[in-house]
All heavy atoms as an XYZ file, in Angstrom:
775
protein
N     -78.643     38.227    -72.076
C     -78.336     37.438    -73.324
C     -78.524     35.964    -72.935
O     -79.105     35.163    -73.792
C     -76.950     37.738    -73.771
C     -76.465     36.958    -74.773
S     -76.849     37.753    -76.342
C     -76.044     36.750    -77.413
N     -78.009     35.536    -71.793
C     -78.081     34.128    -71.319
C     -79.722     33.790    -71.172
O     -80.071     32.828    -71.497
C     -77.357     33.868    -70.116
C     -75.803     34.079    -70.359
C     -77.665     32.450    -69.547
C     -74.958     33.820    -69.154
N     -80.435     34.793    -70.532
C     -81.820     34.626    -70.317
C     -82.500     34.298    -71.724
O     -83.354     33.431    -71.764
C     -82.346     35.805    -69.657
C     -82.113     35.861    -68.105
C     -82.976     36.996    -67.598
C     -82.839     36.980    -66.000
N     -83.591     38.095    -65.446
N     -82.208     35.286    -72.657
C     -82.856     35.091    -73.974
C     -82.509     33.721    -74.547
O     -83.473     33.086    -75.175
C     -82.389     36.198    -74.900
C     -83.025     37.435    -74.622
C     -82.671     38.531    -75.604
N     -83.116     39.803    -75.283
C     -82.801     40.926    -75.745
N     -82.009     40.874    -76.881
N     -83.254     41.996    -75.472
N     -81.324     33.247    -74.499
C     -80.980     31.917    -75.049
C     -81.655     30.842    -74.358
O     -82.146     29.922    -74.943
C     -79.367     31.831    -74.944
C     -78.890     30.571    -75.672
C     -77.425     30.462    -75.705
C     -77.110     29.251    -76.474
N     -75.633     29.008    -76.468
N     -81.667     30.864    -72.988
C     -82.410     29.862    -72.261
C     -83.827     29.902    -72.618
O     -84.397     28.798    -72.765
C     -82.121     30.028    -70.774
C     -80.691     29.570    -70.320
C     -80.641     29.979    -68.735
C     -80.476     28.125    -70.354
N     -84.464     30.974    -72.611
C     -85.807     31.161    -72.857
C     -86.236     30.590    -74.256
O     -87.150     29.859    -74.502
C     -86.343     32.583    -72.796
S     -86.443     33.160    -70.975
N     -85.306     30.881    -75.271
C     -85.543     30.459    -76.578
C     -85.475     28.939    -76.640
O     -86.228     28.283    -77.303
C     -84.494     31.097    -77.514
C     -84.838     30.850    -79.061
C     -83.742     31.384    -79.898
N     -82.496     30.714    -79.610
C     -81.373     31.064    -79.861
N     -81.170     32.197    -80.498
N     -80.336     30.376    -79.538
N     -84.516     28.244    -75.928
C     -84.254     26.907    -75.982
C     -85.568     26.273    -75.326
O     -85.999     25.232    -75.762
C     -83.032     26.597    -75.150
C     -81.811     26.837    -75.922
C     -80.562     26.480    -75.125
O     -80.599     25.905    -74.056
O     -79.448     26.887    -75.574
N     -85.986     26.877    -74.249
C     -87.206     26.341    -73.485
C     -88.491     26.498    -74.414
O     -89.303     25.623    -74.590
C     -87.452     27.011    -72.285
C     -86.513     26.661    -71.108
C     -85.919     27.570    -70.246
C     -86.130     25.323    -70.919
C     -85.014     27.265    -69.206
C     -85.333     24.997    -69.896
C     -84.683     25.831    -69.054
O     -83.856     25.522    -68.051
N     -88.506     27.562    -75.105
C     -89.692     27.761    -75.978
C     -89.598     26.705    -77.134
O     -90.637     26.191    -77.509
C     -89.703     29.202    -76.573
C     -90.065     30.126    -75.364
C     -90.708     29.353    -77.769
C     -89.948     31.714    -75.779
N     -88.494     26.535    -77.737
C     -88.454     25.487    -78.886
C     -88.684     24.169    -78.296
O     -89.309     23.380    -78.955
C     -86.905     25.649    -79.350
C     -86.623     26.873    -80.197
C     -85.176     26.895    -80.621
O     -84.352     26.066    -80.227
O     -84.827     27.997    -81.392
N     -88.207     23.761    -77.070
C     -88.514     22.615    -76.514
C     -89.933     22.403    -76.272
O     -90.541     21.319    -76.543
C     -87.756     22.368    -75.212
C     -87.879     20.928    -74.564
C     -87.364     19.803    -75.457
O     -86.575     20.048    -76.378
O     -87.752     18.702    -75.145
N     -90.626     23.322    -75.767
C     -92.103     23.421    -75.577
C     -92.787     23.218    -76.856
O     -93.762     22.460    -76.950
C     -92.618     24.654    -74.753
C     -92.073     24.696    -73.391
C     -94.034     24.861    -74.858
C     -92.208     26.001    -72.694
N     -92.412     23.971    -77.831
C     -93.055     23.779    -79.081
C     -92.797     22.334    -79.742
O     -93.819     21.811    -80.387
C     -92.458     24.808    -80.148
C     -92.962     26.325    -79.833
C     -92.270     27.295    -80.694
O     -91.246     26.953    -81.408
O     -92.690     28.451    -80.588
N     -91.689     21.845    -79.597
C     -91.382     20.490    -79.997
C     -92.237     19.470    -79.322
O     -92.826     18.586    -79.859
C     -89.914     20.145    -79.774
C     -89.461     18.791    -80.389
C     -88.130     18.373    -79.991
N     -88.009     17.993    -78.513
C     -88.394     16.935    -78.012
N     -89.010     16.039    -78.669
N     -88.333     16.771    -76.656
N     -92.366     19.716    -77.900
C     -93.153     18.811    -77.168
C     -94.714     18.892    -77.517
O     -95.464     17.956    -77.608
C     -93.176     19.064    -75.712
C     -91.788     18.700    -75.122
C     -91.604     19.246    -73.647
C     -91.560     17.155    -75.165
N     -95.170     20.159    -77.891
C     -96.565     20.356    -78.336
C     -96.808     19.615    -79.659
O     -97.876     18.967    -79.852
C     -96.778     21.844    -78.476
C     -97.005     22.538    -77.168
C     -97.206     24.086    -77.286
O     -96.777     24.583    -78.370
O     -97.659     24.623    -76.319
N     -95.878     19.666    -80.566
C     -95.966     18.939    -81.871
C     -96.070     17.426    -81.576
O     -96.811     16.721    -82.162
C     -94.807     19.296    -82.781
C     -94.919     20.626    -83.364
C     -93.939     20.917    -84.470
N     -92.455     20.657    -84.117
C     -91.761     21.662    -83.640
N     -92.247     22.860    -83.390
N     -90.543     21.473    -83.288
N     -95.190     16.991    -80.566
C     -95.266     15.550    -80.377
C     -96.563     15.165    -79.772
O     -97.082     14.077    -79.970
C     -94.073     15.189    -79.317
O     -92.870     15.429    -80.003
N     -97.133     15.984    -78.944
C     -98.394     15.670    -78.259
C     -99.475     15.625    -79.335
O    -100.339     14.779    -79.373
C     -98.774     16.731    -77.260
C     -97.818     16.595    -75.983
C    -100.254     16.730    -76.748
C     -97.911     17.671    -74.968
N     -99.381     16.482    -80.245
C    -100.487     16.563    -81.356
C    -100.351     15.260    -82.145
O    -101.293     14.562    -82.529
C    -100.351     17.795    -82.291
C    -101.095     17.631    -83.517
C    -100.740     19.070    -81.517
N     -99.219     14.822    -82.447
C     -98.877     13.632    -83.194
C     -99.310     12.368    -82.438
O     -99.964     11.576    -83.044
C     -97.310     13.496    -83.627
C     -97.019     12.418    -84.413
C     -95.551     12.252    -84.686
O     -94.897     13.370    -84.959
O     -95.088     11.209    -84.795
N     -99.043     12.324    -81.210
C     -99.556     11.282    -80.391
C    -101.044     11.155    -80.249
O    -101.637     10.078    -80.248
C     -98.881     11.368    -78.923
C     -97.370     11.055    -78.911
C     -96.919     11.370    -77.491
C     -97.125      9.589    -79.277
N    -101.604     12.327    -80.199
C    -103.124     12.403    -80.082
C    -103.729     11.850    -81.441
O    -104.807     11.019    -81.333
C    -103.731     13.811    -79.901
C    -103.433     14.237    -78.466
C    -103.828     15.825    -78.228
O    -103.831     16.494    -79.307
O    -103.923     16.195    -77.078
N    -103.076     12.170    -82.566
C    -103.490     11.645    -83.796
C    -103.347     10.005    -83.861
O    -104.288      9.318    -84.374
N    -102.259      9.603    -83.263
C    -102.049      8.102    -83.327
C    -103.110      7.470    -82.308
O    -103.608      6.320    -82.624
C    -100.588      7.772    -82.862
C     -99.521      8.245    -83.876
C     -98.130      7.972    -83.464
O     -97.979      7.710    -82.241
N     -97.138      8.264    -84.277
N    -103.289      8.146    -81.242
C    -104.307      7.545    -80.268
C    -105.705      7.447    -80.870
O    -106.320      6.410    -80.847
C    -104.317      8.439    -79.016
C    -103.047      8.105    -78.253
C    -105.541      8.020    -78.117
C    -102.852      9.144    -77.034
N    -106.013      8.507    -81.610
C    -107.365      8.557    -82.333
C    -107.496      7.363    -83.377
O    -108.436      6.684    -83.469
C    -107.625      9.883    -82.966
C    -108.023     10.839    -81.836
O    -108.505     10.551    -80.815
N    -107.717     12.198    -82.242
N    -106.293      7.251    -84.106
C    -106.366      6.102    -85.147
C    -106.402      4.779    -84.532
O    -107.124      3.943    -84.911
C    -105.068      6.256    -85.904
C    -104.982      5.324    -87.138
C    -103.763      5.543    -87.965
O    -103.247      6.576    -88.074
O    -103.248      4.450    -88.472
N    -105.707      4.529    -83.411
C    -105.781      3.326    -82.598
C    -107.043      3.040    -81.997
O    -107.636      1.927    -82.069
C    -104.714      3.227    -81.485
C    -103.344      3.119    -82.030
C    -102.289      3.333    -80.915
C    -102.994      1.805    -82.801
N    -107.733      4.080    -81.589
C    -109.188      3.975    -81.141
C    -110.074      3.517    -82.095
O    -111.010      2.693    -81.954
C    -109.656      5.305    -80.445
C    -109.168      5.583    -79.096
C    -109.742      6.947    -78.557
C    -109.202      7.287    -77.258
N    -109.683      8.605    -76.784
N    -109.957      4.071    -83.398
C    -110.778      3.708    -84.569
C    -110.514      2.245    -84.856
O    -111.439      1.467    -85.129
C    -110.448      4.697    -85.705
C    -111.411      4.421    -86.902
S    -111.147      5.453    -88.293
C    -109.417      5.088    -88.723
N    -109.268      1.797    -84.907
C    -108.959      0.499    -85.240
C    -109.497     -0.566    -84.239
O    -109.950     -1.526    -84.552
C    -107.395      0.313    -85.355
C    -106.766      0.945    -86.549
C    -105.217      0.816    -86.493
O    -104.684      0.124    -85.687
N    -104.661      1.446    -87.497
N    -109.399     -0.154    -82.890
C    -109.987     -0.956    -81.904
C    -111.461     -1.138    -82.067
O    -112.058     -2.170    -81.945
C    -109.651     -0.372    -80.473
C    -110.246     -1.010    -79.345
C    -109.603     -2.391    -79.242
C    -109.870     -0.276    -78.013
N    -112.143      0.091    -82.422
C    -113.613     -0.116    -82.568
C    -113.945     -0.995    -83.727
O    -114.951     -1.719    -83.603
C    -114.246      1.379    -82.845
C    -114.438      2.157    -81.615
C    -115.286      3.415    -82.048
N    -114.792      4.522    -81.161
C    -114.103      5.532    -81.512
N    -113.712      5.700    -82.703
N    -113.672      6.410    -80.528
N    -113.092     -0.950    -84.788
C    -113.341     -1.866    -86.001
C    -113.222     -3.255    -85.461
O    -114.022     -4.207    -85.937
C    -112.500     -1.469    -87.118
C    -112.775     -0.166    -87.871
C    -111.745      0.264    -88.809
C    -114.191     -0.199    -88.430
N    -112.185     -3.598    -84.710
C    -111.948     -4.911    -84.307
C    -113.017     -5.440    -83.333
O    -113.370     -6.537    -83.447
C    -110.567     -5.068    -83.623
C    -109.409     -4.849    -84.604
C    -109.328     -5.973    -85.680
C    -108.078     -5.683    -86.568
N    -108.200     -6.775    -87.600
N    -113.404     -4.543    -82.471
C    -114.535     -4.948    -81.626
C    -115.834     -5.235    -82.394
O    -116.552     -6.309    -82.089
C    -114.834     -3.807    -80.555
C    -116.166     -4.057    -79.792
C    -113.648     -3.746    -79.499
N    -116.144     -4.361    -83.300
C    -117.242     -4.565    -84.246
C    -117.156     -5.998    -84.933
O    -118.120     -6.726    -85.050
C    -117.491     -3.536    -85.217
C    -117.994     -2.220    -84.568
O    -118.357     -2.214    -83.466
O    -117.890     -1.097    -85.249
N    -115.942     -6.206    -85.497
C    -115.713     -7.447    -86.137
C    -115.906     -8.648    -85.211
O    -116.436     -9.678    -85.601
C    -114.282     -7.476    -86.860
C    -113.963     -8.740    -87.533
C    -112.477     -8.709    -88.132
O    -111.832     -7.688    -87.911
O    -112.229     -9.735    -88.620
N    -115.334     -8.550    -84.081
C    -115.429     -9.632    -83.048
C    -116.935     -9.975    -82.667
O    -117.352    -11.038    -82.532
C    -114.614     -9.336    -81.764
N    -117.665     -8.860    -82.517
C    -119.140     -8.876    -82.151
C    -119.868     -9.583    -83.324
O    -120.687    -10.506    -83.136
C    -119.737     -7.552    -81.807
C    -119.256     -7.009    -80.513
O    -118.870     -7.777    -79.717
N    -119.357     -5.691    -80.365
N    -119.517     -9.132    -84.553
C    -120.093     -9.821    -85.739
C    -119.946    -11.293    -85.761
O    -120.772    -12.159    -86.087
C    -119.698     -9.102    -87.071
O    -120.138     -7.758    -87.100
N    -118.629    -11.654    -85.528
C    -118.175    -13.086    -85.584
C    -118.953    -13.789    -84.472
O    -119.350    -15.020    -84.671
C    -116.773    -13.184    -85.447
C    -115.918    -12.771    -86.750
C    -114.433    -12.719    -86.424
C    -116.343    -13.666    -87.900
N    -119.050    -13.181    -83.298
C    -119.720    -13.904    -82.125
C    -121.192    -14.153    -82.453
O    -121.720    -15.159    -82.153
C    -119.633    -13.093    -80.832
N    -121.805    -13.160    -83.048
C    -123.242    -13.259    -83.460
C    -123.386    -14.408    -84.508
O    -124.321    -15.132    -84.453
C    -123.822    -11.906    -83.956
C    -123.874    -11.003    -82.828
C    -125.109    -12.092    -84.676
C    -124.180     -9.532    -83.288
N    -122.551    -14.312    -85.538
C    -122.644    -15.425    -86.573
C    -122.331    -16.788    -85.890
O    -123.049    -17.685    -86.351
C    -121.614    -15.061    -87.611
C    -121.543    -16.092    -88.812
C    -120.463    -15.723    -89.833
O    -119.738    -14.861    -89.639
O    -120.436    -16.446    -90.825
N    -121.416    -16.835    -85.031
C    -121.075    -18.087    -84.307
C    -122.309    -18.645    -83.591
O    -122.661    -19.874    -83.623
C    -119.932    -17.971    -83.408
C    -119.474    -19.303    -82.879
O    -119.621    -20.374    -83.373
N    -118.729    -19.136    -81.713
N    -122.937    -17.708    -82.929
C    -124.134    -18.146    -82.143
C    -125.337    -18.652    -83.045
O    -125.897    -19.644    -82.865
C    -124.652    -16.938    -81.255
O    -123.611    -16.591    -80.397
C    -125.920    -17.323    -80.471
N    -125.444    -17.919    -84.211
C    -126.408    -18.284    -85.166
C    -126.134    -19.598    -85.712
O    -127.038    -20.489    -85.910
C    -126.505    -17.212    -86.287
O    -127.357    -17.561    -87.369
N    -124.881    -19.871    -86.096
C    -124.598    -21.178    -86.742
C    -124.700    -22.358    -85.706
O    -125.028    -23.507    -86.024
C    -123.095    -21.154    -87.300
C    -122.861    -20.215    -88.448
C    -121.399    -20.055    -88.809
C    -123.600    -20.769    -89.680
N    -124.344    -22.014    -84.382
C    -124.531    -23.075    -83.421
C    -126.040    -23.508    -83.296
O    -126.397    -24.638    -83.133
C    -123.966    -22.685    -82.010
C    -122.411    -22.714    -81.953
C    -121.980    -22.221    -80.561
N    -120.563    -22.040    -80.476
C    -119.728    -22.955    -80.160
N    -120.249    -24.141    -79.974
N    -118.424    -22.818    -80.222
N    -126.847    -22.502    -83.269
C    -128.268    -22.649    -83.170
C    -128.738    -23.512    -84.405
O    -129.573    -24.416    -84.208
C    -128.968    -21.328    -83.196
C    -130.443    -21.449    -83.030
N    -131.155    -21.918    -82.036
C    -131.487    -21.106    -84.011
C    -132.454    -22.002    -82.279
N    -132.689    -21.436    -83.545
N    -128.285    -23.115    -85.574
C    -128.744    -23.900    -86.803
C    -128.232    -25.373    -86.659
O    -128.973    -26.336    -87.159
C    -128.109    -23.239    -88.063
C    -128.806    -21.920    -88.399
C    -128.240    -21.309    -89.719
C    -128.868    -19.987    -90.047
N    -128.246    -19.442    -91.278
N    -126.968    -25.476    -86.246
C    -126.472    -26.863    -85.982
C    -127.347    -27.696    -85.113
O    -127.712    -28.837    -85.401
C    -125.001    -26.843    -85.575
C    -124.297    -28.167    -85.344
C    -124.258    -28.892    -86.657
C    -122.934    -27.955    -84.932
N    -127.696    -27.086    -83.960
C    -128.576    -27.797    -83.018
C    -129.909    -28.120    -83.629
O    -130.382    -29.283    -83.393
C    -128.860    -26.819    -81.750
C    -127.691    -26.676    -80.903
O    -126.715    -27.527    -81.011
O    -127.698    -25.666    -80.066
N    -130.439    -27.298    -84.375
C    -131.742    -27.596    -85.091
C    -131.615    -28.665    -85.972
O    -132.383    -29.643    -86.134
C    -132.279    -26.324    -85.876
C    -132.822    -25.143    -85.051
C    -133.280    -24.011    -85.871
C    -133.916    -25.578    -84.083
N    -130.433    -28.702    -86.782
C    -130.234    -29.875    -87.700
C    -130.141    -31.121    -86.935
O    -130.494    -32.198    -87.392
C    -128.953    -29.490    -88.534
C    -129.258    -28.358    -89.592
C    -128.423    -30.806    -89.365
C    -128.050    -27.816    -90.317
N    -129.284    -31.139    -85.867
C    -129.111    -32.297    -85.061
C    -130.459    -32.797    -84.433
O    -130.687    -34.069    -84.557
C    -128.070    -32.046    -83.927
C    -126.722    -32.035    -84.248
C    -125.718    -31.756    -83.120
C    -124.407    -31.761    -83.649
N    -123.395    -31.470    -82.451
N    -131.291    -32.015    -84.015
C    -132.646    -32.286    -83.481
C    -133.471    -32.902    -84.595
O    -134.128    -33.906    -84.397
C    -133.342    -31.160    -82.850
C    -132.737    -30.759    -81.636
C    -133.465    -29.443    -81.033
C    -132.814    -29.000    -79.672
N    -133.396    -27.800    -79.221
N    -133.413    -32.301    -85.810
C    -134.137    -32.884    -86.967
C    -133.663    -34.199    -87.379
O    -134.530    -35.081    -87.526
C    -133.995    -31.758    -88.149
C    -134.916    -32.144    -89.252
C    -134.942    -31.180    -90.384
N    -135.284    -29.843    -89.964
C    -134.569    -28.782    -90.258
N    -133.508    -28.772    -91.011
N    -134.968    -27.418    -89.848
N    -132.369    -34.371    -87.411
C    -131.798    -35.620    -87.679
C    -132.270    -36.841    -86.666
O    -132.671    -37.805    -87.027
C    -130.246    -35.601    -87.729
C    -129.605    -36.882    -88.061
C    -128.116    -36.896    -87.891
O    -127.651    -36.076    -87.042
O    -127.440    -37.633    -88.587
N    -132.250    -36.391    -85.447
C    -132.596    -37.266    -84.275
C    -134.072    -37.642    -84.454
O    -134.504    -38.884    -84.404
C    -132.274    -36.681    -83.029
C    -132.466    -37.530    -81.841
C    -132.022    -36.886    -80.538
C    -132.115    -37.811    -79.349
N    -131.794    -37.142    -78.217
N    -134.843    -36.568    -84.760
C    -136.297    -36.859    -84.934
C    -136.621    -37.791    -86.139
O    -137.446    -38.749    -86.092
C    -137.012    -35.526    -85.143
C    -138.510    -35.671    -85.581
C    -139.442    -36.132    -84.663
C    -138.786    -35.433    -86.933
C    -140.806    -36.197    -85.034
C    -140.190    -35.571    -87.325
C    -141.133    -35.978    -86.393
O    -142.464    -36.078    -86.850
N    -135.931    -37.502    -87.215
C    -136.155    -38.425    -88.568
C    -135.639    -39.807    -88.192
O    -136.381    -40.820    -88.627
C    -135.351    -37.765    -89.696
C    -135.957    -36.408    -90.252
C    -134.999    -35.989    -91.258
C    -137.341    -36.685    -90.816
N    -134.581    -40.077    -87.521
C    -134.190    -41.429    -87.286
C    -135.132    -42.110    -86.301
O    -135.488    -43.262    -86.626
C    -132.817    -41.336    -86.499
C    -131.668    -40.905    -87.521
C    -132.477    -42.701    -85.839
C    -130.296    -40.643    -86.961
N    -135.647    -41.370    -85.307
C    -136.779    -42.009    -84.501
C    -137.989    -42.309    -85.183
O    -138.546    -43.394    -85.034
C    -136.990    -41.067    -83.334
C    -135.933    -40.928    -82.250
C    -135.594    -42.371    -81.670
O    -136.563    -43.108    -81.348
O    -134.348    -42.676    -81.508
N    -138.367    -41.415    -86.065
C    -139.526    -41.653    -86.967
C    -139.420    -42.882    -87.850
O    -140.336    -43.722    -87.945
C    -139.752    -40.393    -87.796
C    -141.075    -40.397    -88.630
C    -142.284    -40.350    -87.690
C    -141.076    -39.216    -89.495
N    -138.205    -43.000    -88.513
C    -137.870    -44.144    -89.289
C    -138.037    -45.486    -88.502
O    -138.474    -46.423    -88.984
C    -136.607    -44.066    -90.022
C    -136.475    -42.977    -91.106
C    -135.130    -42.805    -91.597
C    -137.461    -43.258    -92.317
N    -137.388    -45.402    -87.298
C    -137.437    -46.575    -86.397
C    -138.911    -46.907    -86.087
O    -139.294    -48.088    -86.051
C    -136.667    -46.248    -85.169
C    -135.163    -46.365    -85.343
C    -134.440    -46.274    -84.076
N    -133.054    -46.497    -84.343
C    -132.065    -45.726    -83.789
N    -132.404    -44.878    -82.779
N    -130.876    -45.862    -84.087
N    -139.708    -46.004    -85.750
C    -141.109    -46.131    -85.435
C    -141.922    -46.865    -86.539
O    -142.716    -47.709    -86.357
C    -141.914    -44.874    -84.995
C    -141.603    -44.425    -83.666
C    -142.259    -43.147    -83.379
C    -141.866    -42.620    -81.949
N    -142.526    -41.367    -81.606
N    -141.493    -46.438    -87.710
C    -142.286    -46.967    -88.980
C    -141.679    -48.372    -89.458
O    -142.228    -48.988    -90.348
C    -142.220    -46.007    -90.125
C    -143.014    -44.847    -90.014
C    -142.675    -43.502    -90.479
C    -144.303    -44.799    -89.410
C    -143.406    -42.409    -90.351
C    -145.087    -43.778    -89.335
C    -144.739    -42.522    -89.749
N    -140.584    -48.671    -88.780
C    -139.851    -50.019    -89.147
C    -139.184    -49.994    -90.374
O    -139.099    -51.058    -91.010
N    -138.832    -48.771    -90.849
C    -138.276    -48.768    -92.155
C    -136.673    -48.948    -91.921
O    -136.084    -48.407    -91.024
C    -138.399    -47.399    -92.795
C    -139.831    -47.085    -93.090
C    -137.532    -47.200    -94.150
C    -140.242    -45.703    -93.467
N    -136.002    -49.943    -92.704
C    -134.603    -50.276    -92.539
C    -133.787    -49.168    -93.037
O    -134.132    -48.555    -94.080
C    -134.425    -51.535    -93.272
C    -135.589    -51.637    -94.115
C    -136.770    -50.895    -93.658
N    -132.846    -48.719    -92.415
C    -131.776    -47.766    -92.788
C    -130.462    -47.972    -92.252
O    -130.264    -48.730    -91.269
C    -132.352    -46.241    -92.479
C    -132.560    -46.030    -91.000
C    -131.479    -45.537    -90.254
C    -133.615    -46.455    -90.275
C    -131.614    -45.263    -88.891
C    -133.861    -46.234    -88.943
C    -132.734    -45.610    -88.257
N    -129.438    -47.356    -92.925
C    -128.157    -47.474    -92.506
C    -127.511    -46.034    -92.171
O    -127.655    -45.186    -93.189
C    -127.245    -48.234    -93.348
C    -125.792    -48.340    -92.925
C    -127.709    -49.669    -93.647
N    -126.917    -45.835    -91.077
C    -126.352    -44.579    -90.840
C    -124.833    -44.730    -91.041
O    -124.184    -45.605    -90.368
C    -126.613    -44.117    -89.378
C    -128.096    -43.892    -89.280
C    -125.807    -42.763    -89.029
C    -128.566    -43.516    -87.884
N    -124.254    -43.854    -91.874
C    -122.845    -44.060    -92.222
C    -122.123    -42.734    -91.688
O    -122.509    -41.694    -91.985
C    -122.519    -44.139    -93.707
C    -123.193    -45.423    -94.262
C    -121.052    -44.078    -94.018
C    -123.083    -45.580    -95.666
N    -121.097    -42.951    -90.843
C    -120.196    -41.814    -90.431
C    -119.253    -41.585    -91.471
O    -118.263    -42.409    -91.548
C    -119.664    -42.132    -89.061
C    -119.019    -40.966    -88.420
O    -118.757    -40.033    -89.050
N    -118.630    -41.112    -87.076
N    -119.288    -40.538    -92.104
C    -118.356    -40.266    -93.154
C    -116.836    -40.239    -92.722
O    -115.972    -40.501    -93.488
C    -118.636    -38.913    -93.889
C    -119.890    -38.942    -94.664
C    -120.158    -37.578    -95.355
O    -119.298    -36.903    -95.684
O    -121.473    -37.306    -95.453
N    -116.669    -39.818    -91.401
C    -115.271    -39.643    -90.985
C    -114.587    -40.992    -90.847
O    -113.432    -41.169    -90.879
C    -115.352    -38.959    -89.561
C    -115.808    -37.546    -89.663
O    -115.731    -36.939    -90.736
O    -116.497    -37.065    -88.730
N    -115.416    -42.102    -90.569
C    -114.964    -43.299    -90.455
C    -114.597    -44.135    -91.751
O    -113.834    -45.079    -91.811
C    -115.845    -44.302    -89.693
C    -116.026    -43.773    -88.267
C    -116.925    -44.657    -87.438
O    -117.487    -45.688    -88.072
O    -117.399    -44.234    -86.320
N    -115.139    -43.553    -92.796
C    -114.835    -44.272    -94.223
C    -114.210    -43.291    -95.191
O    -114.858    -42.586    -95.956
C    -116.256    -44.710    -94.745
C    -116.949    -45.744    -93.935
C    -117.858    -45.333    -92.990
C    -116.634    -47.009    -94.142
C    -118.516    -46.416    -92.292
C    -117.185    -48.115    -93.442
C    -118.150    -47.715    -92.464
N    -112.818    -43.157    -95.034
C    -112.087    -42.322    -95.923
C    -112.075    -42.738    -97.286
O    -112.032    -41.834    -98.216
C    -110.667    -42.136    -95.302
C    -110.634    -41.576    -93.944
C    -109.295    -41.534    -93.274
O    -108.376    -41.735    -94.128
O    -109.077    -41.292    -92.150
N    -112.065    -44.031    -97.595
C    -111.866    -44.554    -98.907
C    -113.250    -44.622    -99.614
O    -113.311    -44.803   -100.936
C    -111.199    -45.824    -98.965
C    -109.833    -45.810    -98.336
O    -109.274    -44.728    -98.447
O    -109.327    -46.863    -97.932
N    -114.407    -44.439    -98.866
C    -115.752    -44.642    -99.628
C    -116.224    -43.362    -99.913
O    -116.260    -42.331    -99.044
C    -116.650    -45.370    -98.630
C    -118.075    -45.510    -99.273
C    -116.059    -46.861    -98.404
N    -116.648    -43.097   -101.073
C    -117.365    -41.879   -101.454
C    -118.829    -41.921   -101.148
O    -119.569    -42.628   -101.858
C    -117.148    -41.547   -102.990
C    -117.744    -40.190   -103.469
O    -118.029    -39.430   -102.531
O    -117.789    -39.938   -104.556
N    -119.257    -41.354   -100.113
C    -120.767    -41.418    -99.744
C    -121.601    -40.203   -100.192
O    -122.760    -39.995    -99.814
C    -120.829    -41.574    -98.148
C    -120.297    -42.917    -97.631
C    -120.127    -40.336    -97.476
N    -120.921    -39.473   -100.990
C    -121.625    -38.284   -101.512
C    -122.765    -38.591   -102.433
O    -123.515    -37.789   -102.823
C    -120.632    -37.247   -101.949
O    -119.970    -37.679   -103.085
N    -122.699    -39.727   -103.102
C    -123.606    -40.080   -104.162
C    -124.883    -40.640   -103.650
O    -125.062    -41.278   -102.667
C    -122.894    -41.240   -105.030
C    -121.784    -40.543   -105.808
C    -121.232    -41.601   -106.758
C    -119.911    -41.031   -107.435
N    -119.364    -41.939   -108.294
């Protein structure tokens, strides 16, 4: 009788642990999927960042080239740094 009771308790505990393991495996799989999504998102943002940095470099080189070209032709021009003139609307 004591053996049966002990065995039943052990069997119930084993079954409970097996259910817990299955639940934990499900949570681990879900976390792996979330991690993959975050890694994909981070990679996409890194690629976009690299692309935007490249475009910015090209724009800066083009600006520098145009300024040098205007200087060579002797055309007068004024360069305004928008950050220094908060009260002036330079968008027009």
